[in-house]
C-alpha positions in Angstrom: 82.7 127.2 87.0 84.3 125.4 90.0 82.7 122.4 91.5 83.9 120.6 94.6 85.8 117.5 93.6 83.6 115.3 95.8 80.5 116.5 93.9 82.1 115.5 90.6 83.3 112.1 92.0 79.8 111.4 93.4 78.0 112.4 90.3 80.2 110.9 87.6 79.6 107.2 88.6 75.9 107.6 88.3 76.2 109.4 85.0 78.8 107.4 83.2 80.3 104.6 85.3 77.7 103.3 87.8 78.5 99.7 87.0 82.1 100.1 87.9 82.0 101.3 91.5 79.8 99.4 93.9 79.8 95.8 92.9 82.0 93.0 91.7 80.1 92.3 88.5 80.8 95.8 87.0 84.4 96.2 88.0 86.6 96.6 85.0 89.8 95.9 86.9 91.2 93.6 89.5 93.2 94.1 92.6 94.4 92.1 95.6 93.2 91.1 99.0 96.3 92.5 100.7 96.1 96.2 100.0 97.7 97.0 103.3 99.8 100.1 104.1 103.5 99.4 104.2 103.5 96.4 101.9 106.1 96.4 99.2 104.8 97.2 95.7 104.1 94.2 93.4 104.6 96.1 90.1 105.5 99.8 90.8 108.8 101.0 92.0 108.7 103.1 95.2 108.8 106.3 93.1 106.1 105.1 90.7 103.9 104.2 93.6 104.4 107.7 95.1 103.5 109.4 91.8 100.3 107.3 91.4 99.4 108.0 95.0 99.8 111.8 94.5 97.9 111.7 91.2 95.0 109.7 92.6 94.9 112.0 95.5 94.3 114.9 93.1 91.4 113.0 91.6 89.9 112.0 95.0 91.5 114.2 97.6 91.3 113.5 101.3 91.8 115.9 104.2 95.6 116.0 103.9 95.2 117.0 100.2 92.5 119.6 100.5 91.3 121.2 103.8 87.8 121.3 102.3 87.7 117.5 102.5 88.0 117.4 106.3 86.1 114.3 107.4 86.0 112.8 103.9 88.6 110.1 103.2 90.3 110.2 99.8 92.4 108.0 97.6 95.3 108.0 100.1 93.1 106.9 103.0 91.4 104.2 100.8 94.7 102.7 99.7 93.9 103.2 96.0 97.6 103.0 95.0 97.7 99.5 96.6 94.7 98.5 94.7 96.2 99.6 91.4 99.6 98.1 92.1 98.1 94.7 93.1 95.9 94.8 89.9 98.9 95.3 87.7 100.9 92.7 89.7 98.3 90.1 88.9 99.8 89.7 85.5 102.7 87.7 87.0 100.3 85.3 88.6 98.5 84.8 85.2 101.8 84.2 83.5 102.8 81.7 86.2 99.5 79.9 85.7 100.1 79.8 82.0 103.6 78.3 82.5 102.2 75.6 84.8 99.3 74.8 82.6 97.0 76.3 85.2 97.3 73.2 87.4 96.8 72.9 91.1 99.4 74.4 93.4 99.7 77.6 91.3 98.6 80.9 92.9 95.1 82.1 92.0 95.0 85.6 90.4 92.7 88.0 92.3 90.4 88.7 89.4 87.2 86.9 90.2 86.2 87.1 93.9 84.3 84.1 95.2 81.3 84.5 97.4 78.4 84.7 97.4 78.9 87.0 100.5 81.4 88.3 102.9 81.3 88.3 106.7 80.6 92.0 107.0 77.1 91.6 108.4 77.2 88.0 109.7 79.8 85.9 111.5 81.9 83.4 109.6 84.4 83.3 106.9 84.7 86.0 104.3 83.8 84.0 101.2 84.5 86.9 98.9 88.2 86.8 99.9 88.5 83.4 98.2 89.3 84.0 94.5 88.3 81.8 91.6 90.8 80.7 89.0 89.9 82.2 85.5 89.2 79.8 82.7 91.8 79.6 79.8 89.9 82.2 77.7 89.5 84.6 80.5 93.2 84.2 81.4 94.2 85.2 77.9 91.9 88.2 77.9 93.1 89.4 81.3 96.8 88.8 80.4 96.4 91.0 77.3 94.5 93.7 79.2 96.9 93.9 82.1 99.9 94.0 79.8 98.4 97.0 78.1 97.6 98.7 81.4 101.2 98.1 82.6 102.5 99.9 79.5 100.1 102.8 80.0 101.1 103.2 83.7 104.8 103.1 83.0 104.5 105.6 80.1 101.9 107.8 82.0 104.0 108.1 85.1 107.1 109.0 83.1 105.1 111.7 81.3 103.9 113.1 84.6 107.4 113.3 85.8 108.6 114.9 82.6 105.9 117.6 82.7 106.8 118.3 86.4 110.4 118.9 85.5 111.6 115.5 86.7 109.5 114.5 89.7 105.7 114.8 89.9 105.7 114.3 93.6 107.7 117.5 94.2 105.2 119.6 92.4 102.7 121.6 94.4 99.1 120.4 94.4 98.1 123.3 92.1 100.9 122.4 89.7 99.9 118.7 89.8 96.4 119.7 88.9 97.6 121.7 85.9 99.8 118.7 84.8 96.9 116.3 85.0 94.8 118.6 82.8 97.4 118.6 80.0 96.4 116.9 76.7 99.6 114.7 76.9 98.2 112.7 79.7 94.4 112.8 78.9 94.3 109.1 77.9 96.2 108.0 81.0 94.1 110.3 83.2 90.9 108.5 81.9 92.4 105.1 82.9 93.6 106.5 86.3 90.3 108.1 87.0 88.5 104.8 86.4 90.8 102.8 88.6 90.7 105.5 91.3 86.9 105.2 91.5 87.1 101.5 91.6 89.8 101.5 94.3 87.8 104.0 96.4 84.4 102.3 96.2 84.9 98.7 95.1 84.7 95.7 97.4 87.6 95.8 99.8 88.5 92.2 99.0 90.1 93.6 95.8 92.5 95.7 97.8 91.1 99.2 97.9 88.4 100.8 100.0 90.7 100.3 103.0 88.8 100.1 106.3 85.7 100.7 104.2 86.7 104.3 103.8 84.9 104.9 100.6 81.7 103.1 101.6 81.7 104.9 105.0 81.9 108.3 103.3 78.9 107.4 101.2 77.0 105.9 104.1 76.9 102.7 102.1 76.9 99.6 104.4 78.3 97.3 101.7 76.9 93.9 100.7 74.4 92.7 103.3 74.3 89.0 102.4 73.3 86.7 103.8 71.0 89.0 105.8 69.6 90.9 102.8 67.5 94.0 102.7 63.8 93.9 103.6 61.5 95.5 101.0 60.9 98.5 103.2 64.6 99.3 103.3 64.9 98.9 99.5 62.0 101.4 99.0 63.1 103.9 101.8 65.4 106.8 100.8 68.7 107.1 102.7 68.5 110.8 102.4 69.1 113.4 99.8 70.8 112.1 96.7 73.0 114.8 95.1 72.9 112.9 91.8 69.1 113.3 91.8 69.6 117.1 91.7 69.3 117.9 88.0 71.4 121.0 88.3 74.3 119.0 89.8 74.2 116.4 87.1 74.0 119.1 84.4 77.1 120.9 86.0 79.0 117.6 86.1 78.3 116.8 82.5 79.2 120.4 81.5 82.5 120.1 83.4 83.3 116.8 81.8 82.6 118.3 78.4 85.2 121.0 79.1 88.0 118.7 80.1 
């Protein structure tokens, strides 16, 4: 069985990870407000960033990665690698806050976006681009989580390079797909998949979803506050939902079971 990648990506969030992709409350990771192309990495080396960019592009390919995705932006277009790099780089901010006692003047980690709304549908300041300093307990939890993710990325990238004979970025797309399906990287791939989906479809204030690429591809307008949705818009269908097709959901779950 061979399913288009975009069907899998569209179906999986609803089946197993719906809370992680279209809202701040469900995001399991953090990223930064910069997320711009051409900015130097905060955590990755240039080579590590290139490996992660190629790997995420195999998970969520765009038109330059797969001709079948013409018109559909992928991980490259959405700046997913910048999202992940900024997330991992947030550990340094937390450590600096710890060293300073979390006092004023220290940079605020980009973990909890402010709000309650952005300026996407109304003029004014983007309140979600202002981040809230975590409390001491949250800071400890995030510091531990980010330190573990850093270790997983460093090790996972090294393994991808090793399986590719030295440089994952020099492997062909077909070879990269085979490497990503190897059991040696299964745990890392699960983490990378989760962060790729978040970087594609999460709120852009966290650094991914560049130029609203992910939301635009799904025809999702993003948060509408302070305008809100009238009841008729809430009840009205936006069109055919592929996840509502039982055969698609069944195929996706079958594919996941075979991985």
